[in-house]
N, C-alpha and C positions, 0 to 999 in steps of 0.2 A: 309694120302695117303698110300696105300699098295704097297709092292714091285711089285706085279703083275701089278698094274695099271701103275707104272713107267716103267716097262719093256715093257708093251704093247704100251705105248705112244712112247718110244724110237724106237721100231720096226716100228710103224706107220710112225714116222718122217723119218726114214732112207729109208723106202719104197717109200714114197712120194718124197723125194729128188732124189732117184734113178730114179723114173719115170719122173720127170721134167728134169733131166739131159739127160735121154735117148731121150725125145722129142726134146730137144734143139739140141742134136747131130744129130738126124735124120733130123731135119729141116735145119740145117746148111749144112749137107751132100747133101741134095737135091738141095739147092741153089747153092752149089759149082758145082754140076753136070750140072745144067742148064747153069751156066756162062761159062762153057768150050766150 
C-alpha cells in the first residue's frame, strides 16, 4: 500500500467522521430547540 493511499484514506475517514459529528450536533440542537 502506497503512502498516498494511506494518506487519502486518513483524510476520507476524518472527513466522514466530521460530517457524522456535524449531523449529530445539528440534530441534537434542533431537538433541544423544539423541547424549549
